[in-house]
Each structure stands twice: as C-alpha cells, then as structure tokens.
C-alpha positions in Angstrom: -7.6 -13.1 -26.4 -4.9 -11.5 -24.3 -4.6 -11.9 -20.6 -4.6 -8.8 -18.4 -1.8 -8.0 -16.0 -2.8 -7.8 -12.3 -1.6 -4.5 -10.8 -1.7 -2.9 -7.4 -1.4 0.9 -7.1 0.3 2.1 -4.0 0.8 5.5 -2.2 4.3 5.6 -0.9 5.6 7.7 2.1 8.1 10.4 1.5 11.8 9.5 2.2 12.0 10.5 5.9 8.7 8.8 6.8 9.5 5.8 4.6 12.8 5.3 6.4 11.0 5.4 9.8 8.3 3.0 8.7 10.8 0.6 7.0 12.7 0.3 10.3 9.4 -0.8 12.0 8.5 -3.2 9.2 12.0 -4.7 9.2 12.0 -5.1 13.0 8.6 -6.8 13.0 9.4 -9.0 10.1 12.4 -10.4 12.0 10.5 -10.7 15.2 7.6 -12.6 13.6 9.5 -14.4 10.9 7.4 -12.7 8.2 8.1 -11.1 4.9 9.6 -7.6 4.7 7.8 -5.2 2.3 7.9 -1.6 1.3 5.7 0.5 3.5 2.7 1.6 1.4 -1.1 2.3 1.3 -2.9 0.2 -1.3 -5.1 2.6 -3.3 -6.5 0.2 -5.9 -6.1 -3.4 -7.2 -7.1 -4.1 -10.8 -5.7 -5.2 -14.1 -4.2 -3.6 -17.2 -3.3 -4.6 -20.7 0.4 -4.5 -20.1 3.2 -2.9 -18.0 3.3 0.2 -20.2 -0.4 1.0 -19.6 0.2 0.6 -15.8 3.0 3.1 -15.9 1.1 5.5 -18.1 -1.8 5.5 -15.7 0.5 6.0 -12.8 2.3 8.9 -14.5 -0.9 10.6 -15.6 -2.6 10.4 -12.2 0.5 11.5 -10.3 1.0 14.6 -12.5 -2.5 15.8 -11.5 -2.2 15.4 -7.8 -0.1 16.9 -5.0 1.7 15.2 -2.1 -0.4 14.5 0.9 0.0 14.8 4.7 -2.1 12.3 6.5 -2.6 12.0 10.3 -2.2 8.5 11.6 -5.2 7.1 13.4 -5.1 4.4 16.0 -3.1 1.3 15.2 -5.5 -1.5 14.4 -5.2 -5.3 14.2 -7.0 -8.3 12.7 -6.8 -11.9 11.8 -6.0 -11.4 8.1 -2.3 -11.8 7.2 -2.1 -8.5 5.3 -3.9 -6.6 8.0 -2.6 -8.2 11.2 -1.2 -4.9 12.6 -1.6 -1.6 10.7 -1.8 2.1 11.1 -5.2 3.4 10.2 -5.4 6.5 7.9 -8.2 8.7 6.7 -9.7 7.3 3.4 -11.4 10.4 2.3 -8.3 12.3 1.1 -7.3 9.3 -1.0 -10.6 8.6 -2.8 -9.8 10.8 -5.7 -6.5 9.1 -6.3 -8.1 5.6 -5.9 -10.9 6.5 -8.3 -8.6 7.9 -11.0 -6.4 4.8 -10.8 -9.4 2.5 -10.8 -10.7 4.1 -14.0 -7.4 3.1 -15.7 -7.1 -0.4 -14.2 -10.6 -1.9 -13.7 -10.8 -4.7 -11.2 -12.9 -7.8 -11.5 -14.4 -6.8 -8.2 -14.8 -3.3 -6.9 -11.8 -2.6 -4.7 -13.0 -0.9 -1.5 -10.5 1.6 -0.2 -9.9 1.2 3.5 -6.8 3.3 4.0 -4.2 1.7 6.2 -0.5 1.1 6.3 0.4 -2.4 7.4 3.4 -2.9 9.7 3.7 -6.7 9.6 2.3 -9.5 7.4 1.7 -12.4 9.7 -1.0 -14.5 11.1 -0.7 -13.7 14.7 -2.9 -15.0 17.6 -5.3 -12.4 19.0 -3.5 -11.6 22.3 -0.3 -11.0 20.4 -1.9 -8.8 17.7 -3.6 -6.6 20.4 -0.4 -6.2 22.4 1.6 -5.4 19.2 -0.9 -2.9 18.0 -0.8 -1.2 21.4 3.0 -1.1 21.4 3.1 0.2 17.8 0.6 3.0 18.3 1.6 6.1 16.3 -1.7 7.9 16.5 -1.5 11.6 15.7 1.8 11.3 13.8 1.7 13.2 10.5 2.9 11.0 7.6 3.8 12.6 4.3 3.1 10.7 1.0 4.7 11.9 -2.2 4.9 9.0 -4.7 2.6 6.6 -6.5 3.8 3.1 -7.4 2.5 0.3 -9.6 3.3 -3.2 -8.4 2.6 -6.6 -10.1 2.8 -10.1 -8.6 5.7 -12.3 -9.4 5.5 -15.7 -11.1 2.1 -17.3 -10.8 0.3 -13.9 -10.6 -0.3 -14.2 -6.9 -0.1 -11.1 -4.7 0.1 -13.5 -1.7 3.8 -14.1 -2.7 5.2 -11.0 -1.1 8.8 -11.8 -2.0 7.7 -12.0 -5.6 6.2 -8.5 -5.9 7.9 -6.5 -8.6 7.8 -2.7 -9.2 6.5 -1.6 -12.6 7.3 2.0 -11.9 6.9 5.0 -9.6 5.8 8.6 -10.2 6.0 11.6 -7.9 2.9 13.4 -7.0 3.4 16.9 -8.5 0.0 18.7 -9.1 1.3 20.5 -12.2 
C-alpha cells in the first residue's frame, strides 16, 4: 500500500501584484515575528499518488483556464493562525478551478473554498487583528492572478510548518 502525497493547489498573483503583496507579507512577518510565505489563494487541499501526478494535474487544469482579475473585498481577520489578517476575494470565479483540481487530488475531507489571500500567519490578539485589518484594507483593488502552483509540506507532512513548504511546480493559466 502506497502513501499519498499531501498537496495544496494555489492561485498565484501576477508578477506586479505578487511584488506588492510580497512587500506587505514581508513587512508584517517582521513586525509580528511570523513566517514569510508566498502570497497565494488556496484553491484546494488534497492528496496525490506522487509529485508527477500533482504537476500533471496542475498543467492540465492551467492549460484550460485563463488568467483572472479579482476585486479585493474587505480585509478580514480571525483567531486562526492562517487567517489572522486576510484580503477577502470572491469565491465564485474560482470554483471551476478548485473543482477541477479537487477531481485530480481528492481530499480526505471536502475542502471548502473560501477565497482569501492571507497577509500574515500569526496568532494575534483581537484588538491587534482588527486594527491591522483596518490598516491593511485594500478593498476595491483589482488583483490579477495568472499562475497555478502545487505545494507540498516538508518533512513530517505537516502544512503547519510554513518554512518547510516546497513547490512541486507551477503552470501559467493560458486558456488554450
């Protein structure tokens, strides 16, 4: 019996927006002594047979879909480490991508798409989260997304170890 490889499929912002977002993530990581990570929207979390099948799914789905322009909603906040402060995004335009990736990498539980782009991974007290969300409000900004990525956890298979995440590959959204 073979074990399956955990995989997280991400939607990545286009270069200009990625640079802007990376600056915010880096600044907040330093300010809150938290890990730095690539700005992304998690579309699906599941498992695959191996790295090759993760990349094949990624490439196939990306070839059938075009780049997206999403309008940022209000900046939200919550007690969860991975959703302490985040930009909300509309989920509806992403459902087709998420479903296509989910068919290729089933999860043990149904992953529920709730489109957001985290700005910091930290357990922050409520007053601090609310103030930070208000300060980092980018509502109305159009963010372009043009790449899909497959990411696996590092040693131990735990996505909680942010520094251990490793890229399995990327593919440009092309809509050929």
